[in-house]
N, C-alpha and C positions, 0 to 999 in steps of 0.2 A: 504494500500500500504506500502510495506517495505521501510524503510528509508535507503538510501545509500549515503554517502557523498564523496566517493573517488573511482574512477575507472581508469583503463588503457585502452586506445583505440588505434587503428591503423588507420591512415588516409592515403589515396593514391589519389593524383590528377590524372586526366585523361591524358593519353599519347596523343601527337599530332598525327593527321592523316598523312599518307604517301602522298608525292607528286606523281603525275602521269606523266609517260613518254608516251606520245601519239602524233600522228601526224594527221593532217587534211587529211581525205580521202574523196574526193567528185569528182563526175564526172565533167570532163572538167576543173578541177583545177589541173594543172600538178604539181606545187610545193606548196603544202598546208602548209608545215612547221609545227613546233611543236605547240601543243595546249593543253598540259597537265596542269590541274589545281592544285592548292595548297591543301594540307591537312588542315583540320579544327583544331582549337586549342582545347586542352584538357580542361575539366572542372576543376574549382577550388574547394577547400574544405574550408568551413567557419564554425566557431562556433558562434552561436547567442543565446543571452539570450531572452527568451520569457516569457510571463505571463502564470500562471496556472500550473507550475511545481514546486515541492518542494523536489525532490529527483533525484538521478542519476541512479535509479534502472534499467531503460530501457537499459543502456549501459553495464550492467553486462552480459546480454544475447546477445547483438549485439555489438561486439567490433570492427568489421572491417567496415570501411566506405570509399567507393570509388566513385569518380566522374566519369562521363561518358567519354569515349575516343572520340577524334575527329574523324570525318569520313574522309576517304581517298578522295583525289582529283580524278577527272575523266577527260576523253577527252572532247573536245569541250569547253575547258577553264572553266570547271565546278569545282568550289572549294567545298571541303567538309565542312559540317556545323560544328560549334563548339560543343563540348560536354557540357551537362548540368552540372551546378554546384551542389555540394552536401552541404547541410546545416545540421550541427549537432546542434540540439536544446537542450538547457540546461536551468536550473533554473537561475533566477537572483541571483547573488552572487557567481557564479562559477568562479574559477580561472583556467587558462590553463597553465600547466607546460610542459617543455621538459622532455625527458625520464629520466634525472637525478633527477627529482622531486625537483630541486632547482632553475632552471632558469625559471623565470616567463615570459610567453609570453603575457598574457592579464588578466585583472581583470574585469569581466563583471558585473557591479553593477547597471545598468539601463536596463529597458526593451528596446529592440532594439539594444543594444550594439552588435557589430559584428566584428569579426576579421578573417583575412585570415590566415589559418594555413598551407596550401599546395597549391602551384601554379601549374596549368596545363602546360603541355609541348606545345611548339609552333608547328604548323603544318609544314610539310616538303614542300619545293618548288617543283612545277612541272617543267617539262623541258622547258616550255615557258619562265621561268625566266632566263634560261641560254643561250638564243639566243643572239648571237652577230654577228657583221659583218663578223667575221672570222669563226664562228661556227654557221652556220644557221640551222643545224639539230642536236641539242644536244640530246643525248640519256640518259642523266642522270637525276635523280630526287632524292630529299633528303627524307630520312625517317623522320617520326615525332620524336620530342624530348620526352623523358620520363617525366612523371609528378613527382613532388616531393612526397616523402612518409616519414612519421614520426610515431614514437610511442609517444603518449602524455598521460599526466595524467590530469584528470579533478578532481578538489577539490572544493567541495561546502562549503561555509561559509555563514550560514544563515544571512539574513538581518533583524536585530532586533534593536529596540531602547534601550531596557533594557534587562538585563540578570539576571537569578536567579542562585546563587551559594550556595554551601554548601556541607557538608558531606552527604553520603547516608542516606536516611530516615530522612532528616531535615525538610521535609514538603514542598518541592518545587512544586511537582506536585499538591498537595492539594491547595496550594496558586494559582497556575495557573488556576485550575478548578474553583476556587472561584471568581477570578478576571476576567476571560474571559469565552467564550463559549467553550473552548477546553475541551476535554474529555480524559485526559491522564490516564494511568493505575495507580491506587493507591492501595497500600497494606502496611501491617505493617512489612515489611522486607526490608533490604537494597537492593540496585541496582534494585529497581522496574522499574526505568526508564533506558532503555538501549539505547535510541536514543533521540536526542534533540526534543523538542516540541515547537510549536509556538501558540500564542494566541493573539488576538487583544483586547486591553483594550479600551473601549469606555465609557467615563464618562462625556460626554458633547459635545456640538457642536464644541467646540474649543479644546477639549482634547481627543486625540486618539493616541495610540502608540502601537507598537508591542513588546510583552514580550516573551522571550525565556527561556525555562526550560532546563538546561544543566544537563546531568547525573552526579551523585555524584562523587566527588573526594575523594581519601584516601591518607594517607601519602605514599609517594613514587610513586605517579601517574606519575610523570615526568620520572620515570625509568621503566614505564610499569606495575606497580602494580595495581590491580583492573581492571578497564576499561581503565586505562592509562589516558593520558592528551590530547589525540587527539581531543576530543570534545571541548576543550578550544578554538580551532580555530573559533568556532561559536560565541565566546564572543568577538573576536577581533573587530567586527564592532559595538558592543554595546557602547552607550554613557554613560551609568550608570549601576552599578551593585547593585543588592539587595542581600546581604549576609545573608542567613538564618541560624540560629544556634538553634539546638534543646535544649531547656532549661531543658529537663528532664535528660540529660546526666550528668555524674559526673564532667567533666572538659570542660565547654563551652569555657573558655579562650583558652585552648589547641586546641579545634576544630577550633576556629578563626585563631590561629597561623598556624595550618596545612594548611588551604586553602591559606593563604597569602604566605606561603613558596612555595606552588605549583605554584601560579601565578608568583612569581618572578623567579622560575626555568624555567617556560615556556617562559618568555620573551614577546616580542611583545607589550610592554608597558601596559600589562594588569594590573600590580600592580599600575599604575599611574592613572587609570580611577577613576572617582568619585564613591564612595562606600557608600551605606546605609546599616547599620548593624541592624539586627532585631532578637529578640528572638522569636522562634515559639513554638507553643503548650503551651502557657502560661495558658490555661484553665485547664491543668492537675495538676499543682502544686499550693500550697497555695501562697498568695501574698508575704508573708515574704521570702519564698524560691526563688521566682522569683526576688525579690529585690536583694538578695544575688548573684544570677547568673548574673543579670544585672551589678552589681558593679564589678564583676570579669571580665566581658567582657569589660566594660568601661576602666578598668585599662590597658588593652593591646591594645585597638583600639583607645582610645582617644576621643570617642564620646558616648553619651548616646544611648544605643540600643533601637530601637522601640520594642513594645511588641505586638505580633500578635498571634491570634488563627484563623486559616483559617476555621476550622470546625464551630466555633461559629460566625465567621464574625468579630471578634474583631480586630481592628487595620488595617484591610485590606484596607479600604478606605483611611485612613491616609497615609499608605505606598504608595498607588498608586498616591496620590496627591504629596507626597514628590518626587516621581520619575518624575512626570509631571513638577514639579517646576525646577528640575535639567535640564530637557530637554528644559526648556524655554517656555513651553506651557502655555497659559492663562487659568487659572482655576477659575477665579473670577465668583461667582454667580452660579457655576455648582455643588458645593459640596452637597448641600442638595436636589437638585431637579432632577439631571440628572442621578444619579447612585444608585442602590440598590444592596446589596450583595445577594439577593434572586435570 
């Protein structure tokens, strides 16, 4: 299934049904009087977060969503029934914005979260409602009110506990495939990952969290270079970031600085989130060169970077438990018995 995290939709609530202007016509009843019923109320439009969805791709092909119109009133004081509501079902983590893409209507972060986005019109009154002592045979009835209609933007921000950051080809997808059962695309060229990926890390009865792989950033991503910085929205909900740096490149310290600058340019307090820095692909270089690269990174980030080889399984377990510790999950007794990199 193709991943899509932003769509524009049009919603229209149902119009109210028209009131009825009718009179009672029965044998032997000389003055039956008015008996027109009211029109039914139009259906509302809701947006609801449900389980089992992880993309907005359905709404790329179905952009118009309308609730049912209320039925018209009829004679013999029969009221029209209300129109059925329309529910737009979206993944957990979806935000609903107005047409300007800046005014937030709702943030649906839990299964079952539901928000009314368009209200149906009231039904019109029948002529029975207008009967008075001075107007005992009214011939007027109200039309139904129109339902509300809006253009909305749906923006999905994945719900994940931890996020993987780094330049393209830093080893994020390989780490995700090693630590979880996810099967992301892996290749030896940049921008292999074009869409965010999720995996569940399960390393014990008390240690389980969701890990997100974010497509690689490059310098100037905040200005739209490369894949841009749009995917950083998926990191906003993460509690901790694992920053992977390819130790085989010439300037690992510069790679770290590039990502940090993009985080600060994006805003959203991403630069203030807890960060774990790690050198990836350490199995490719001799230990002396890895030490030099680690020293250069430490000089700019202020912490000793972890050393990881996702292919060989080296350091993966330690990185996962470092993440679990930041998340506040109990990992005692699980390290040796509950998880294997195979």
